C-alpha positions in Angstrom: -6.6 29.5 -1.0 -7.2 28.1 2.5 -8.1 29.0 6.0 -4.5 29.3 7.0 -3.2 30.9 3.8 -2.0 34.1 5.5 -1.4 37.4 3.7 0.7 37.5 0.5 4.0 39.3 1.2 4.4 42.6 -0.6 8.2 42.7 -0.4 9.2 39.7 -2.5 11.1 39.9 -5.8 14.7 40.6 -6.8 16.2 43.8 -5.4 19.8 44.6 -6.2 20.5 41.1 -7.3 19.1 39.5 -4.1 15.9 37.7 -3.1 14.4 38.7 0.3 16.6 37.4 3.2 15.2 34.6 5.3 13.5 35.4 8.6 15.0 34.4 11.9 12.5 31.5 12.1 13.4 28.0 10.8 10.7 27.9 8.1 12.6 29.2 5.1 15.5 28.1 2.8 17.4 30.4 0.5 20.2 29.9 -1.9 21.5 33.3 -1.0 21.5 32.7 2.8 24.9 32.8 4.4 25.1 29.5 6.1 23.0 27.9 8.9 19.6 26.3 8.7 18.4 28.6 5.9 21.2 27.8 3.4 20.5 25.6 0.4 22.5 25.3 -2.9 21.1 27.2 -5.9 19.5 25.0 -8.6 22.0 24.4 -11.5 20.9 24.1 -15.1 22.4 23.2 -18.4 21.5 24.7 -21.7 19.7 28.0 -22.2 17.9 30.0 -19.6 14.8 29.7 -21.8 14.8 25.9 -21.9 15.6 25.7 -18.1 12.8 28.2 -17.4 10.4 26.1 -19.5 11.4 22.9 -17.6 10.9 24.7 -14.3 7.6 26.0 -15.3 6.4 22.6 -16.3 7.5 21.1 -13.0 5.8 23.9 -11.0 2.6 23.7 -13.1 2.3 20.0 -12.6 2.4 20.2 -8.8 -0.9 20.1 -7.1 -2.2 23.2 -5.2 0.2 25.7 -6.8 -0.6 29.1 -8.1 1.8 31.1 -10.3 1.7 34.7 -9.0 4.3 36.4 -11.1 6.4 35.4 -14.1 9.0 37.4 -16.0 11.9 36.3 -18.3 14.2 35.6 -15.3 11.9 35.3 -12.3 9.1 33.0 -11.1 7.0 33.5 -8.0 4.7 30.6 -6.9 2.4 29.9 -4.0 2.2 26.3 -2.8 -0.7 25.3 -0.5 -0.7 22.4 1.9 -3.3 19.7 1.3 -4.8 19.5 4.8 -4.9 22.9 6.3 -4.2 25.2 3.3 -1.0 26.7 4.7 0.7 28.7 2.0 4.5 28.9 1.2 5.9 31.5 -1.1 8.5 30.2 -3.5 10.7 32.4 -5.7 13.1 31.4 -8.5 15.5 33.9 -10.0 17.8 33.0 -12.9 21.1 34.8 -12.1 22.5 36.9 -15.0 25.8 35.0 -15.0 23.9 31.9 -16.2 23.8 28.3 -15.1 22.1 28.8 -11.7 18.7 29.5 -10.4 18.5 31.2 -7.0 15.6 30.0 -4.9 13.8 31.1 -1.8 11.0 29.0 -0.2 9.3 30.3 2.9 6.3 29.5 5.0 3.9 32.5 5.6 2.8 31.4 9.0 4.3 29.6 11.9 7.7 29.1 13.3 8.8 25.9 11.8 8.0 23.9 8.6 9.1 20.4 9.5 11.5 20.5 6.6 8.8 21.1 3.9 10.5 24.0 2.2 13.9 22.2 2.0 12.3 19.0 0.6 10.4 21.0 -2.0 13.5 22.6 -3.3 15.4 19.3 -3.4 12.5 17.7 -5.2 12.5 20.4 -7.8 16.3 20.1 -8.1 15.9 16.3 -8.8 13.1 16.9 -11.3 15.1 19.5 -13.2 18.1 17.1 -13.4 15.8 14.3 -14.5 14.4 16.6 -17.2 17.9 17.3 -18.5 17.6 21.0 -17.7 
């Protein structure tokens, strides 16, 4: 990707019903975080998991500088690169088995802070899913 892309983490994915916990640095948000800066609400959806997944995939695919790294029936892992310096954020979406929610984790690979980029990204996706009726 870019000069400041960093190394792709090898420990992402869903393990025992959980995404990777956020680091101690304020450059990550997670719907499974237990409060504090890192906490963000999961993404709700209506309808079937398949239709919500299709809507999410369309949103992600239409975003510039994204790369889909892994996709299964209930999980999506995407890399987002910044326009100027090529910093990469790792973003995971997991459709919880109980239905109706998508857990999300968005984290910068490098640096201490993210100037709110990860939170804004998740909230933008939330708004776009709602607008799509998903």
